[in-house]
C-alpha positions as a printed NumPy array, in Angstrom:
array([[155.852, 100.03 ,  74.266],
       [155.141,  96.752,  72.633],
       [152.18 ,  96.168,  70.571],
       [149.369,  93.932,  72.093],
       [149.412,  90.79 ,  70.445],
       [145.526,  90.178,  70.954],
       [142.717,  92.497,  70.251],
       [141.988,  94.533,  73.43 ],
       [138.285,  94.685,  72.573],
       [137.855,  90.999,  73.755],
       [135.492,  90.96 ,  76.721],
       [135.735,  87.392,  77.825],
       [137.927,  84.213,  77.539],
       [137.131,  81.596,  75.195],
       [135.92 ,  78.3  ,  76.416],
       [137.162,  74.702,  75.234],
       [136.493,  71.238,  76.451],
       [139.399,  68.985,  77.287],
       [139.163,  65.883,  75.134],
       [142.36 ,  64.178,  75.761],
       [144.962,  64.331,  78.751],
       [148.56 ,  64.033,  76.85 ],
       [151.194,  64.39 ,  79.622],
       [152.067,  65.866,  82.857],
       [154.562,  69.083,  82.861],
       [156.679,  68.377,  85.88 ],
       [158.433,  71.679,  85.872],
       [155.804,  73.361,  87.87 ],
       [154.923,  72.614,  91.592],
       [151.018,  72.388,  90.838],
       [151.852,  69.669,  88.071],
       [150.098,  71.3  ,  85.23 ],
       [149.487,  69.037,  82.179],
       [149.265,  69.199,  78.463],
       [145.686,  68.589,  77.164],
       [144.21 ,  68.415,  73.711],
       [140.793,  70.242,  73.396],
       [137.848,  69.995,  71.089],
       [139.025,  72.87 ,  69.075],
       [142.031,  70.539,  68.151],
       [144.278,  73.049,  69.95 ],
       [146.903,  72.011,  72.706],
       [146.832,  73.766,  75.992],
       [148.771,  73.956,  79.18 ],
       [146.182,  73.166,  81.716],
       [146.366,  74.493,  85.142],
       [144.071,  72.508,  87.433],
       [141.553,  73.991,  89.957],
       [142.261,  71.099,  92.156],
       [145.752,  71.686,  92.29 ],
       [147.888,  73.503,  95.198],
       [146.481,  77.03 ,  95.848],
       [143.741,  76.151,  93.529],
       [141.238,  78.977,  92.323],
       [143.231,  81.611,  94.098],
       [146.412,  80.678,  91.78 ],
       [144.039,  80.635,  88.63 ],
       [142.542,  84.154,  89.505],
       [145.986,  85.375,  89.695],
       [146.939,  83.888,  86.494],
       [143.96 ,  85.555,  84.744],
       [144.254,  89.045,  86.581],
       [148.251,  89.33 ,  86.084],
       [148.167,  87.545,  82.73 ],
       [145.448,  89.778,  81.119],
       [146.836,  92.839,  82.636],
       [150.264,  92.157,  80.974],
       [148.628,  91.423,  77.666],
       [146.689,  94.694,  78.005],
       [150.12 ,  96.432,  78.535],
       [151.531,  95.005,  75.447],
       [153.484,  91.862,  76.828],
       [153.322,  88.847,  74.94 ],
       [151.219,  86.152,  77.152],
       [149.967,  82.807,  75.506],
       [146.398,  82.835,  74.924],
       [144.176,  82.014,  77.954],
       [141.191,  79.803,  77.66 ],
       [138.754,  78.239,  79.919],
       [138.782,  74.456,  79.945],
       [136.092,  72.361,  80.745],
       [137.29 ,  69.073,  82.496],
       [135.431,  65.817,  82.599],
       [136.982,  64.07 ,  85.502],
       [136.337,  60.61 ,  83.594],
       [139.721,  61.546,  81.59 ],
       [141.381,  60.391,  84.637],
       [140.302,  56.785,  84.194],
       [143.056,  56.116,  81.214],
       [145.719,  57.941,  83.148],
       [148.207,  55.434,  84.878],
       [149.729,  57.981,  87.341],
       [147.937,  58.084,  90.537],
       [148.869,  61.695,  91.361],
       [147.48 ,  62.811,  88.003],
       [144.445,  60.718,  88.309],
       [143.601,  62.444,  91.614],
       [144.216,  65.766,  90.302],
       [142.02 ,  65.162,  87.334],
       [139.259,  63.682,  89.61 ],
       [139.272,  66.748,  91.808],
       [139.361,  69.261,  88.897],
       [135.889,  68.613,  87.043],
       [134.42 ,  71.655,  85.569],
       [136.024,  74.94 ,  84.621],
       [139.746,  75.251,  84.591],
       [142.345,  77.425,  82.964],
       [144.409,  76.807,  80.01 ],
       [147.281,  78.42 ,  78.12 ],
       [147.82 ,  78.094,  74.344],
       [150.762,  75.617,  74.209],
       [153.904,  77.148,  72.458],
       [155.695,  74.332,  70.645],
       [159.423,  74.428,  70.62 ],
       [159.808,  77.232,  73.044],
       [162.361,  77.231,  75.791],
       [163.417,  79.128,  78.863],
       [164.425,  82.631,  78.209],
       [168.061,  83.49 ,  79.563],
       [168.648,  87.446,  79.416],
       [172.385,  86.554,  79.652],
       [172.201,  84.669,  76.383],
       [169.83 ,  86.862,  74.549],
       [169.699,  90.648,  75.314],
       [165.91 ,  91.395,  76.001],
       [166.5  ,  95.199,  75.559],
       [166.278,  97.734,  78.486],
       [162.944,  98.963,  77.756],
       [161.293,  95.418,  78.07 ],
       [163.389,  94.235,  80.892],
       [162.53 ,  97.634,  82.794],
       [158.777,  97.508,  82.015],
       [158.655,  93.708,  83.335],
       [160.507,  94.599,  86.587],
       [157.817,  97.104,  87.096],
       [154.925,  95.091,  86.237],
       [155.966,  92.23 ,  88.695],
       [156.477,  94.853,  91.404],
       [153.012,  96.155,  90.825],
       [151.373,  92.733,  90.854],
       [153.879,  91.203,  93.639],
       [155.055,  88.477,  91.262],
       [157.66 ,  86.795,  93.612],
       [158.266,  84.096,  90.997],
       [160.644,  85.787,  88.279],
       [164.023,  85.005,  89.494],
       [166.937,  83.25 ,  88.111],
       [166.08 ,  79.974,  89.574],
       [162.455,  80.324,  87.987],
       [162.175,  82.911,  85.486],
       [158.904,  81.904,  84.212],
       [159.756,  83.398,  80.652],
       [159.776,  81.536,  77.355],
       [161.585,  82.329,  73.926],
       [159.308,  81.465,  71.101],
       [159.72 ,  82.838,  67.399],
       [162.585,  84.954,  68.808],
       [159.922,  86.727,  71.232],
       [159.736,  86.905,  74.734],
       [156.653,  85.184,  76.465],
       [155.233,  85.581,  79.944],
       [154.079,  82.505,  81.919],
       [153.077,  81.46 ,  85.221],
       [151.639,  84.171,  87.357],
       [149.661,  82.094,  90.017],
       [152.12 ,  83.246,  92.639],
       [151.35 ,  86.755,  92.179],
       [148.848,  88.901,  94.221],
       [149.868,  87.08 ,  97.344],
       [147.815,  89.04 ,  99.626],
       [144.549,  87.446,  98.418],
       [145.517,  84.519, 100.537],
       [144.994,  86.672, 103.684],
       [141.444,  87.906, 102.56 ],
       [139.264,  88.279, 105.726],
       [136.233,  90.517, 106.745],
       [137.08 ,  94.226, 106.782],
       [140.14 ,  93.469, 104.745],
       [142.058,  96.616, 103.264],
       [145.218,  96.88 , 101.329],
       [148.359,  97.637, 103.049],
       [150.033, 100.882, 102.608],
       [153.152,  99.063, 101.32 ],
       [154.252,  95.294, 100.298],
       [157.514,  93.827, 100.286],
       [158.95 ,  93.173,  96.869],
       [162.619,  92.382,  96.838],
       [163.849,  93.302,  93.062],
       [167.567,  92.295,  93.656],
       [166.664,  88.557,  92.546],
       [164.556,  89.493,  89.409],
       [165.982,  87.9  ,  86.245],
       [165.535,  91.106,  84.077],
       [167.097,  93.477,  86.524],
       [170.694,  93.326,  85.155],
       [169.249,  94.087,  81.74 ],
       [167.057,  96.792,  82.701],
       [166.975, 100.388,  81.65 ],
       [165.59 , 103.303,  83.894],
       [162.431, 101.954,  85.568],
       [159.664, 104.495,  85.509],
       [155.866, 103.034,  85.128],
       [152.95 , 102.446,  83.033],
       [149.406, 103.853,  82.567],
       [146.932, 101.502,  84.214],
       [143.506, 102.87 ,  84.307],
       [140.515, 101.918,  86.362],
       [138.525, 100.922,  83.367],
       [141.223,  98.638,  82.494],
       [141.406,  96.93 ,  85.716],
       [137.611,  96.585,  85.838],
       [137.685,  94.889,  82.58 ],
       [140.448,  92.413,  83.634],
       [138.71 ,  91.615,  86.962],
       [135.331,  91.164,  85.15 ],
       [137.189,  88.109,  83.34 ],
       [137.264,  86.004,  86.445],
       [134.477,  83.69 ,  87.239],
       [132.226,  84.657,  90.192],
       [132.627,  81.212,  91.724],
       [136.254,  81.511,  91.71 ],
       [136.12 ,  84.771,  93.589],
       [133.76 ,  83.503,  96.375],
       [135.597,  80.046,  96.75 ],
       [137.117,  81.308, 100.159],
       [133.664,  82.517, 101.392],
       [134.977,  85.851, 102.532],
       [133.603,  88.169,  99.928],
       [130.632,  87.988,  97.249],
       [131.854,  88.261,  93.632],
       [131.476,  92.247,  93.71 ],
       [132.985,  92.575,  97.087],
       [136.21 ,  90.513,  95.961],
       [136.514,  92.424,  92.75 ],
       [136.45 ,  95.688,  94.905],
       [139.272,  94.23 ,  97.131],
       [141.31 ,  93.742,  94.072],
       [140.696,  97.012,  92.784],
       [141.345,  98.964,  95.992],
       [144.73 ,  96.904,  96.181],
       [145.773,  98.23 ,  92.598],
       [144.434, 101.712,  93.118],
       [146.515, 101.748,  96.38 ],
       [149.657, 100.184,  94.765],
       [149.423, 102.652,  91.904],
       [148.926, 105.807,  94.145],
       [151.945, 104.613,  96.288],
       [154.123, 103.767,  93.266],
       [156.622, 106.745,  93.572],
       [157.995, 104.954,  96.615],
       [158.378, 101.433,  95.195],
       [159.396, 102.699,  91.919],
       [162.573, 104.4  ,  93.7  ],
       [163.296, 101.352,  95.228],
       [163.429,  99.408,  91.987],
       [165.464, 102.051,  90.404],
       [167.983, 102.014,  93.428],
       [168.323,  98.092,  93.081],
       [168.785,  98.45 ,  89.431],
       [171.475, 101.29 ,  89.701],
       [173.263,  99.087,  92.572],
       [173.52 ,  96.294,  89.767],
       [174.957,  98.43 ,  87.223]])
């Protein structure tokens, strides 16, 4: 197992204030942007006013922080306070509108200068890392780690995980009385790491770890759809993970079958 890159004792995310909007990053469908903050750091900003909004940001925190605690490398996440007035100096109308509708608390990721897309064909990630990542993405229903869009960066010779907003897709269907399904569809055949993966087994994910991760999500993000209060939303996510892990024998068997078929 990889060593965590950040101290697991952290109980909250830092908060910084955006001081300058630098440029849009048009690789992502939600139009993230590069910003400078009051700590002089540069961050890739995911906007609360974009696309799936707070649902996507919630998935980013839950999956990104869970990955970090399992030893994967994930750029540091911070809450970014954004003043809509920054939109006044931006000439692009689309960016102006995004800044104007994203006032308040957003989510930023430490910018990794000089990083580039990771390709497991060019550089072998190793069978253990590849297998663990396939498992993590299956656990969290991350449908966005394909050859077309691997969402992996190579920085200082290490693989870094980014862009988890499409994970946990079930939360777009939250409703009163919601319960996790007995099974969820996850097609591993297109996963970018599957050809490099060794035998796929599993990880140890405790209830305490999940509760600590869920506690990082702001209450108002969890209640934005009006279905649950904050405690109810956290309980829903926790029930998903507990159900998914309890049924892991079934879907891990499917992952391993897909891996063997590729050998």
